[in-house]
C-alpha positions as CSV (number, residue, x, y, z in Angstrom):
1,M,-12.3,-29.4,-40.0
2,F,-9.4,-29.0,-37.6
3,K,-7.3,-31.8,-36.4
4,V,-5.3,-31.8,-33.2
5,N,-2.4,-34.2,-32.9
6,G,-1.0,-35.7,-29.8
7,A,1.6,-33.0,-29.2
8,Q,-0.9,-30.1,-29.6
9,A,-3.4,-31.9,-27.3
10,N,-0.7,-32.1,-24.7
11,R,0.2,-28.5,-25.1
12,L,-3.4,-27.4,-24.8
13,S,-3.9,-29.7,-21.9
14,G,-0.9,-28.3,-20.2
15,R,-1.9,-24.7,-20.7
16,A,-5.3,-25.5,-19.4
17,M,-3.9,-27.0,-16.2
18,A,-1.6,-24.1,-15.7
19,L,-4.5,-21.7,-16.0
20,L,-6.6,-23.8,-13.7
21,F,-3.6,-23.8,-11.2
22,E,-3.3,-20.1,-11.5
23,V,-7.0,-19.4,-10.8
24,S,-7.6,-22.0,-8.2
25,P,-7.0,-19.8,-5.2
26,H,-9.7,-17.5,-6.4
27,I,-12.0,-20.5,-7.2
28,F,-11.5,-21.8,-3.6
29,A,-12.0,-18.4,-2.1
30,A,-15.4,-18.1,-3.8
31,L,-16.3,-21.7,-2.7
32,C,-15.4,-20.8,0.9
33,V,-17.6,-17.7,0.8
34,V,-20.4,-19.9,-0.4
35,A,-19.8,-22.5,2.3
36,G,-19.6,-19.8,5.0
37,T,-22.9,-18.3,3.8
38,V,-24.5,-21.7,3.9
39,L,-23.4,-22.3,7.5
40,L,-24.6,-18.9,8.5
41,T,-27.9,-19.4,6.7
42,S,-28.3,-22.8,8.3
43,G,-27.5,-21.3,11.7
44,V,-30.2,-18.8,11.7
45,T,-33.0,-21.0,10.2
46,P,-35.0,-23.7,12.0
47,A,-33.6,-27.3,11.8
48,Y,-35.7,-30.3,10.7
49,E,-37.7,-31.2,13.7
50,D,-37.5,-35.0,13.2
51,R,-33.7,-34.8,13.0
52,L,-33.5,-32.5,16.0
53,D,-35.6,-34.9,18.0
54,E,-33.3,-37.8,17.1
55,I,-30.1,-35.8,18.1
56,R,-31.8,-34.6,21.4
57,A,-32.4,-38.3,22.4
58,V,-28.5,-38.8,22.2
59,L,-26.8,-35.6,23.1
60,P,-27.4,-33.1,25.8
61,P,-28.9,-29.6,25.0
62,I,-25.8,-27.7,25.9
63,L,-23.7,-29.7,23.3
64,I,-26.4,-29.1,20.7
65,E,-26.5,-25.4,21.4
66,L,-22.6,-25.2,21.4
67,S,-22.5,-27.0,18.1
68,H,-25.1,-24.6,16.6
69,F,-22.9,-21.7,17.9
70,G,-19.8,-23.3,16.6
71,A,-21.2,-23.9,13.1
72,S,-22.1,-20.3,12.8
73,I,-18.7,-19.1,14.0
74,S,-17.1,-21.5,11.5
75,G,-19.1,-20.0,8.7
76,F,-17.9,-16.5,9.7
77,L,-14.4,-17.7,9.9
78,L,-14.6,-19.1,6.4
79,L,-15.6,-15.7,5.2
80,L,-12.5,-14.3,6.7
81,L,-10.3,-17.0,5.4
82,S,-11.6,-16.7,1.9
83,A,-9.7,-13.3,1.7
84,G,-6.6,-15.2,2.6
85,L,-7.2,-17.7,0.0
86,W,-7.7,-15.2,-2.6
87,R,-4.3,-13.8,-1.8
88,R,-2.7,-17.3,-1.9
89,R,-1.9,-17.3,1.8
90,R,-0.5,-20.7,2.9
91,G,-1.8,-20.2,6.4
92,A,-5.3,-19.6,5.1
93,W,-5.2,-22.8,3.1
94,L,-4.4,-24.9,6.1
95,A,-6.8,-23.1,8.4
96,A,-9.6,-23.3,5.8
97,I,-9.2,-27.1,5.7
98,V,-9.3,-27.4,9.5
99,V,-12.4,-25.0,9.8
100,L,-14.2,-27.0,7.0
101,I,-13.7,-30.3,8.9
102,V,-14.7,-28.9,12.2
103,A,-17.8,-27.2,10.6
104,A,-18.8,-30.5,9.2
105,V,-18.7,-32.1,12.7
106,F,-20.7,-29.1,14.1
107,S,-23.3,-29.5,11.2
108,L,-23.8,-33.1,12.3
109,L,-24.1,-32.3,16.0
110,K,-26.4,-29.3,15.8
111,G,-29.2,-31.2,13.9
112,L,-27.9,-34.2,11.8
113,D,-27.4,-31.9,8.7
114,W,-25.5,-34.6,6.9
115,E,-25.8,-32.9,3.5
116,E,-24.2,-29.7,4.7
117,A,-21.5,-31.7,6.3
118,A,-20.8,-33.8,3.1
119,E,-20.4,-30.6,1.1
120,L,-18.0,-29.2,3.6
121,L,-15.8,-32.5,3.7
122,V,-15.8,-32.7,-0.1
123,L,-14.5,-29.1,-0.2
124,A,-11.9,-29.8,2.3
125,A,-10.8,-32.9,0.4
126,V,-10.6,-31.0,-2.9
127,L,-8.7,-28.1,-1.2
128,A,-6.1,-30.3,0.6
129,P,-4.0,-31.4,-2.5
130,C,-3.7,-27.9,-3.7
131,R,-1.1,-26.6,-1.2
132,A,1.3,-25.6,-4.1
133,A,-1.1,-23.0,-5.4
134,F,-0.8,-21.1,-1.9
135,D,2.7,-20.0,-2.0
136,R,2.6,-16.8,0.1
137,R,3.6,-16.4,3.7
138,S,0.7,-15.8,6.1
139,R,0.4,-12.9,8.4
140,M,-1.5,-12.8,11.6
141,F,-4.4,-10.4,11.9
142,E,-4.2,-9.3,8.2
143,A,-6.7,-6.5,7.4
144,L,-9.4,-7.0,5.0
145,S,-9.6,-5.1,1.8
146,P,-12.6,-2.7,1.5
147,S,-14.3,-5.0,-1.0
148,W,-14.0,-8.0,1.5
149,V,-15.2,-5.9,4.3
150,I,-18.3,-5.1,2.3
151,L,-18.9,-8.7,1.4
152,V,-18.6,-9.7,5.2
153,L,-21.0,-7.1,6.3
154,T,-23.4,-8.0,3.5
155,V,-23.4,-11.6,4.4
156,V,-23.8,-11.0,8.2
157,G,-26.5,-8.4,7.5
158,G,-28.3,-10.8,5.2
159,M,-28.1,-13.5,7.9
160,L,-29.6,-11.2,10.5
161,W,-32.5,-10.3,8.1
162,L,-33.2,-13.9,7.3
163,G,-33.2,-14.8,11.1
164,F,-35.5,-12.1,12.1
165,F,-37.8,-13.1,9.2
166,A,-37.8,-16.7,10.0
167,Y,-38.6,-16.0,13.7
168,R,-40.9,-13.0,13.1
169,D,-43.8,-14.8,14.8
170,V,-41.9,-15.4,18.1
171,A,-42.6,-12.9,20.8
172,Y,-39.4,-11.3,22.2
173,S,-38.5,-11.7,25.9
174,D,-35.2,-11.4,27.8
175,D,-35.4,-15.1,28.7
176,L,-34.7,-16.0,25.1
177,W,-31.0,-15.0,25.7
178,W,-30.5,-17.7,28.3
179,S,-32.8,-20.6,27.3
180,L,-31.7,-23.6,25.3
181,L,-33.5,-25.2,22.3
182,I,-36.9,-23.6,23.0
183,D,-39.1,-21.5,20.7
184,R,-37.7,-23.2,17.5
185,E,-34.0,-22.3,18.2
186,V,-34.6,-18.5,18.2
187,S,-32.5,-18.1,21.4
188,G,-29.6,-19.6,19.5
189,F,-30.2,-17.1,16.6
190,L,-30.1,-14.1,19.0
191,R,-26.9,-15.1,20.6
192,V,-25.1,-16.0,17.3
193,G,-26.5,-12.8,15.6
194,A,-25.2,-10.6,18.5
195,V,-21.7,-12.2,18.5
196,L,-21.2,-12.1,14.8
197,S,-22.5,-8.6,14.5
198,L,-20.1,-7.5,17.0
199,L,-17.2,-9.3,15.4
200,A,-18.0,-8.0,12.0
201,V,-18.1,-4.4,13.1
202,I,-14.8,-4.8,14.9
203,I,-13.1,-6.4,12.1
204,A,-14.5,-4.0,9.5
205,G,-13.5,-1.0,11.6
206,R,-10.0,-2.3,12.2
207,S,-9.5,-3.2,8.4
208,L,-10.7,0.1,7.2
209,V,-8.3,2.1,9.5
210,S,-5.4,-0.1,9.4
211,A,-2.2,0.4,7.2
212,P,-1.0,-3.2,6.3
213,G,2.8,-3.2,6.4
214,A,3.2,0.3,7.7
215,R,5.0,-0.9,11.0
216,S,7.4,-3.2,9.3
217,H,8.2,-0.8,6.4
218,G,9.1,2.4,8.2
219,P,11.8,5.0,7.5
220,A,15.2,3.7,6.4
221,G,17.8,3.0,9.0
222,E,21.5,4.1,8.8
223,A,22.8,1.0,7.0
224,E,20.1,1.3,4.2
225,A,20.8,5.1,3.9
226,R,24.4,4.3,3.4
227,R,23.6,1.8,0.7
228,A,21.3,4.2,-1.1
229,L,23.9,7.0,-0.9
230,A,26.4,4.7,-2.7
231,V,23.9,4.1,-5.5
232,L,23.3,7.8,-5.8
233,Q,27.1,8.7,-5.8
234,A,27.6,6.1,-8.6
235,G,25.3,8.0,-10.8
236,D,24.1,5.3,-12.9
237,G,20.4,5.8,-13.8
238,V,20.0,8.4,-11.0
239,L,17.2,11.0,-11.3
240,P,17.2,14.1,-9.1
241,D,14.2,12.9,-7.0
242,G,16.3,10.0,-5.8
243,W,18.2,12.2,-3.5
244,L,15.1,12.7,-1.4
245,A,15.8,9.2,-0.1
246,M,18.5,10.8,2.1
247,L,15.8,12.5,4.1
248,R,15.3,9.1,5.8
249,D,11.5,9.6,6.1
250,K,10.7,6.9,3.7
251,A,11.3,3.2,3.4
252,L,13.7,1.7,0.8
253,M,13.5,-1.4,-1.2
254,F,16.7,-2.6,-2.9
255,S,17.2,-4.8,-5.9
256,P,18.9,-8.1,-5.4
257,S,22.2,-6.7,-6.7
258,G,22.0,-3.7,-4.4
259,R,22.7,-1.3,-7.4
260,S,19.0,-0.1,-7.5
261,F,16.4,1.0,-5.0
262,I,12.9,2.4,-4.7
263,T,11.8,5.0,-2.1
264,Y,8.3,4.6,-0.7
265,R,6.0,5.1,2.2
266,V,2.9,3.2,3.3
267,R,-0.3,5.3,3.9
268,G,-3.4,3.3,4.5
269,R,-3.7,0.6,1.9
270,R,-1.6,2.5,-0.6
271,W,2.1,1.9,-1.0
272,I,3.4,5.1,-2.6
273,T,6.7,5.5,-4.2
274,M,8.6,8.8,-4.5
275,G,9.6,8.7,-8.2
276,E,11.0,5.9,-10.1
277,P,13.5,3.2,-9.2
278,V,17.1,4.7,-8.8
279,G,19.7,2.7,-10.5
280,P,20.7,1.0,-13.7
281,E,18.1,0.8,-16.6
282,E,18.1,-3.0,-16.8
283,E,17.0,-3.3,-13.2
284,R,14.2,-0.9,-13.3
285,L,11.3,-3.1,-14.6
286,P,12.2,-6.0,-12.4
287,L,12.2,-3.7,-9.4
288,L,8.9,-2.1,-10.3
289,W,7.5,-5.8,-10.4
290,S,9.0,-6.6,-7.2
291,F,7.6,-3.6,-5.4
292,A,4.1,-4.1,-6.9
293,E,4.2,-7.8,-5.7
294,M,5.4,-6.9,-2.3
295,A,2.5,-4.4,-1.9
296,D,0.1,-7.0,-3.2
297,T,1.3,-9.6,-0.5
298,Y,0.2,-7.1,2.2
299,G,-3.2,-6.4,0.5
300,G,-2.0,-3.0,-0.4
301,V,-2.2,-1.0,-3.7
302,P,1.1,0.2,-5.4
303,V,1.1,3.9,-6.4
304,F,4.0,5.4,-8.3
305,Y,4.0,9.1,-7.7
306,A,5.9,11.7,-9.8
307,V,7.2,9.4,-12.4
308,E,8.7,10.4,-15.8
309,E,6.8,9.9,-19.1
310,T,9.5,7.4,-20.1
311,A,8.4,5.1,-17.3
312,L,4.8,4.9,-18.3
313,A,5.3,1.9,-20.7
314,D,6.9,-0.1,-17.8
315,L,4.1,0.8,-15.5
316,A,1.4,-0.2,-18.1
317,T,2.9,-3.8,-18.0
318,L,2.0,-3.8,-14.4
319,G,-1.7,-3.1,-15.3
320,L,-1.7,0.4,-13.6
321,A,-3.9,3.3,-14.6
322,V,-2.2,6.6,-15.4
323,R,-3.3,9.9,-13.8
324,K,-1.7,13.2,-14.7
325,I,-1.4,15.4,-11.7
326,G,0.9,18.1,-12.9
327,E,4.1,18.9,-15.0
328,E,7.8,19.8,-14.1
329,A,9.3,23.1,-15.4
330,L,12.7,22.6,-17.0
331,V,15.1,25.3,-18.2
332,D,17.4,24.5,-21.1
333,V,20.7,26.0,-19.7
334,H,22.3,26.3,-23.0
335,A,19.3,28.1,-24.7
336,F,18.7,30.3,-21.8
337,T,19.5,34.0,-22.2
338,L,18.6,37.3,-20.6
339,Q,18.4,39.0,-23.8
340,G,15.1,40.3,-25.3
341,K,12.1,42.3,-24.0
342,S,10.5,39.3,-22.3
343,R,13.4,39.0,-20.0
344,Q,13.4,42.7,-18.9
345,N,12.1,41.8,-15.4
346,L,14.9,39.3,-14.9
347,R,17.6,41.8,-15.9
348,T,16.1,44.3,-13.6
349,A,16.2,41.8,-10.7
350,V,19.8,41.0,-11.3
351,N,21.0,44.6,-11.6
352,R,19.1,45.6,-8.5
353,C,20.5,42.8,-6.4
354,E,24.0,43.7,-7.6
355,R,23.6,47.3,-6.8
356,E,22.6,46.4,-3.3
357,G,25.6,44.3,-2.8
358,A,24.3,40.7,-3.3
359,T,26.7,38.0,-4.4
360,F,26.3,34.5,-5.5
361,E,28.2,31.4,-4.5
362,M,27.7,27.7,-5.3
363,L,28.8,25.6,-2.3
364,P,30.0,22.1,-3.3
365,P,28.8,19.0,-1.6
366,G,29.9,18.9,2.0
367,A,30.5,22.7,2.1
368,A,27.1,23.5,3.7
369,A,28.3,22.1,7.0
370,D,30.7,25.1,7.3
371,C,27.8,27.6,7.3
372,V,24.9,25.7,8.6
373,D,24.1,28.4,11.2
374,G,23.6,31.0,8.5
375,L,21.5,28.5,6.4
376,R,19.4,27.6,9.4
377,A,18.7,31.3,10.3
378,V,17.4,31.9,6.7
379,S,15.3,28.8,6.9
380,D,13.8,29.7,10.3
381,L,13.0,33.3,9.2
382,W,11.4,31.9,6.1
383,L,9.2,29.5,7.9
384,T,8.2,32.1,10.5
385,H,7.3,34.6,7.8
386,H,5.2,32.1,5.7
387,I,3.7,30.6,9.0
388,G,4.7,27.2,7.6
389,V,6.2,23.9,8.9
390,E,8.7,21.6,7.3
391,K,7.1,19.2,4.7
392,G,8.3,15.8,3.7
393,F,8.0,12.9,1.3
394,S,8.3,14.7,-2.1
395,L,9.9,17.8,-0.7
396,G,13.1,18.4,1.4
397,R,13.3,19.8,4.7
398,F,16.1,21.7,6.5
399,D,18.5,19.0,7.6
400,P,22.2,19.9,7.7
401,A,23.2,16.3,6.9
402,Y,20.8,16.3,3.8
403,L,22.0,19.7,2.6
404,A,25.6,18.7,2.9
405,L,25.1,15.9,0.3
406,T,24.5,18.2,-2.7
407,P,25.5,21.6,-4.1
408,V,23.9,24.5,-2.4
409,A,23.4,27.9,-4.1
410,V,23.6,30.8,-1.7
411,V,23.2,34.6,-2.0
412,R,25.0,36.8,0.4
413,Q,24.7,40.4,1.3
414,G,27.2,42.0,3.4
415,G,28.6,38.5,4.1
416,R,25.3,37.4,5.5
417,I,23.4,34.6,3.8
418,I,20.0,36.0,2.7
419,A,18.8,33.1,0.3
420,F,19.7,29.5,-0.5
421,A,18.5,26.6,-2.6
422,N,19.9,23.1,-2.7
423,L,20.3,21.4,-6.1
424,M,19.8,17.7,-6.6
425,P,21.8,16.4,-9.5
426,G,20.7,13.4,-11.7
427,G,22.0,12.6,-15.2
428,D,22.1,15.7,-17.4
429,R,20.0,17.8,-15.1
430,L,19.7,19.4,-11.8
431,A,16.4,19.9,-9.7
432,V,15.8,22.6,-7.2
433,D,14.5,21.4,-3.8
434,L,14.6,23.7,-0.9
435,M,14.2,27.4,-1.8
436,R,14.3,29.9,1.1
437,F,15.1,33.5,1.6
438,T,14.9,36.2,4.4
439,P,12.0,38.7,4.4
440,D,14.5,41.5,4.1
441,A,16.2,40.2,1.1
442,P,16.2,42.5,-2.0
443,P,13.3,42.0,-4.3
444,G,14.2,39.4,-7.0
445,A,16.8,37.7,-4.9
446,M,15.6,34.4,-5.8
447,D,15.6,35.3,-9.6
448,F,19.2,36.5,-9.0
449,L,20.0,33.1,-7.4
450,F,18.4,31.0,-10.2
451,I,19.9,32.9,-13.0
452,H,23.4,32.4,-11.5
453,A,22.6,28.8,-10.9
454,I,21.7,28.3,-14.5
455,D,25.1,29.8,-15.6
456,W,26.8,27.5,-13.1
457,A,24.9,24.4,-14.4
458,K,25.9,25.2,-18.0
459,G,29.5,25.5,-17.0
460,Q,29.3,22.0,-15.3
461,G,28.0,20.4,-18.4
462,Y,24.4,20.0,-17.4
463,R,21.6,20.3,-19.9
464,W,18.5,21.1,-17.7
465,L,17.7,22.9,-14.5
């Protein structure tokens, strides 16, 4: 037999209350879905005739009809607000209380449905003291998630089926759309059904095509780009992909200290990062959590693209699934050699380029600005020859300001640039981003460039390219 002392009982009670507090938004969301479904079901089925006769003796038909319509609209609003309650929206909490109280009044006015009104008031009374559980800011016209869209469409579809079934023996006529309280309330069902169907389709369509947060989380501005550049130049915890932030085609999220950042873009409901956080190791996991929480507050899904294997453990703590989409080729610059039969083609490429007068030069950061016209000519010819356009997000584009930030490897022939590649430094390695050459460059010109770039990286103390 197990004995529980007072201290243990208090701890267990405290944990139980903490768990209840944590899940209470989800419980209230489910209860509001039930309440909304009940209101919609009540709105499309005939009321009790004796109660309806009593209310008719006191209230005018137009008020009863408006109450019937208002109760159904309130049920539909509760379905929408339940999504906000699930996401812990403070505004949804307040709006749900108001809608529940108003719906209770409508339930009484449309047919003295006091049982339904009592249930709605009890739910509002239980929800009211739980404000602390709803701690997230509200957003106007927040899109529903696909699962919530399906839920709303299912409930509204079920309401329509039930209404047509309940009134299947009533002959249709155009007069039903304009009459009040005749033919066992079928006219009210037709009007409510038409309005709610239209609203459901509009909201579902808008939710499915919207990108929550995309407008307020657009490309980084000048001030943010300068902050990110300072982090990159500091070099602490910098990976090569971090330099893609300088393209300024993505949004940036900084840590509280400003020493780390994440580069990301919003596409549909997905918040996609380009690589991992850039900055000190101790700030990586908190920044990952902050990003995931921010995406969740907008109803989005965080996606971490092109991350290192070393980041998988941290991402697993966020409850994310891992999908392998490819591998990155790395060359150990200290072990690389042109010796051996397997490297014969590389030796041939180097020898041919040298015979045809090709020379290699590594431009230091900032030097690309002095030969931007030559680089642009190569880039334009390359794009034309490949019938291509500039990419983005995970690949660089020809941007003189971007190329000036990092070393650029160039190959010249007769003083003219015929090939180039910019190199992004990070830790003990370099990564190649833009790789372009002219159609008339000697065969193997890019091999020539990479082999000399490997020698240069080795001389600079890098381990990988």
